[in-house]
C-alpha positions, 0 to 999 in steps of 0.5 A: 976218078974223072976230074969233075972240074972238066965240063965234059966229065960233068956232062958224062956223070949227069948223063950216066945217072940221068940227073935232072936239075931241081929248081927248088934246090937252086942247083948250079954246078961249077965247071971251072977248074980255075975257080975251084982252085981259087976257092980252095986256096982262098979257104986256106985248106991244109992237111990239118983241116976238117972242112964242112962242105954245104951243097956238094952237088955231084962232088966237083969241089969235094974232090978238090977239098979231099985232095987238100984237107984232112977230112971233109963232111959233105952235106947234100939235101938232094937224095938223088945226088947221093948215089952220084956222090958215092960214085964220084968220091969213091976213091977218097977215104977222107969224106963223110956224106950226109944227106940232110938239110944243113939247117937241121944238122948239129954242126957243133956235134959234128965239129966235136966228133970229127975235129975235137971241137976245134974250129972248122972251115966251111966251104960252099957253093950256096943256093942263092935263095937260102944264102943268108939263113945258112950263113947267119945260122952258122954264125949264130949257132956258136959253132967253132968256125975259123972261116966260111968261104962261099960262092954267092950272088955277086950283089949279096957279096957286095952287100956283105962288105958295105959300110954306112951310107951306101944303098947296099948297106943293110942288116946283112952287112952289119950282121956279117961284119959283127961276126967276121971280116968279109973279103971278096976273093973272086968274081965268077961269071955265069958261064962257069956254071951248069946250068948258067945262072941269070946273075953274076956270082962272087966267092967271098971269104968270111974270116971269123973274129976272135971276138966281135969288134963292138960290145953291146950289153944286149946283142939280141936287142942290138940286132932287133934294132938293126933289123927294125932300122932297115925294114923300112929304109925310107923312114927315119930311124926314129919312125922305123924303131917306133913302128917296129914294135920291138922297142917298148918306148914312146917315140919321144924317148926313142928320139931322145936316145938318138939325140943322146947318140949325137945325131939329129932325130931325122937321121936314117938307119943307113947312116949308123955304123956297127959301133953306133948301133951297139951304142944306141942299143945300150942307150935304149936298153937303159931306158927300157930297164928303167921302165 
């Protein structure tokens, strides 16, 4: 089977099937063998691994994954790509093709069936418009995951690893860092894709924490507070929380909680670390419970 990392072979496959890129699926196919090798290497794929690939496209990275993993489940939403994948992956017996929206797949059942419930590795070249829902969905669903190695928009990758005080720091940074350790492993210029995107990309590896680095008595409340703090970035933390409607406390009680945390009442959400958000959510929870 022709190696699809080679742009000429990719063009030949697209022409053979008269495939047209669909904007609604955010399709940009990777055509750089070095980047493909880097992704597989960063994901640490071995012959013991069951890999979930999201958005295989025409199977470019899938070929590399099949060579290195025990088994691969490739989930592709675009049914026009299924006959192409059946062709480009015909020489591999260790791949399962699933024509479905990844947000609707029961990944826990798949991991149980294909990997005995052991942690799986996720690899993806994600459509940029849906990056956050997919990554957060994987983490929040309690699916056993070892790591997620994904190609995302460069600025999203930067945001995932930012700390307090920077303007890129936000709800996504905190959510990702609660579940995993983020590390950018490669920056990828637009000319590595077909068609070329308008933005730079990056490969980021999110290594799942065995247990979260902070403990909050009510994880759901903590994330509600985090989202409310960044929904109105220009506002103070107290105003953001008070306006959000998620905290059934008076503005005075919210300000009192922020002082209890050790901060002045005019502090903004972007100054707080993950540990401080956990502590603040515990203080607020205590006051809410006392109502």
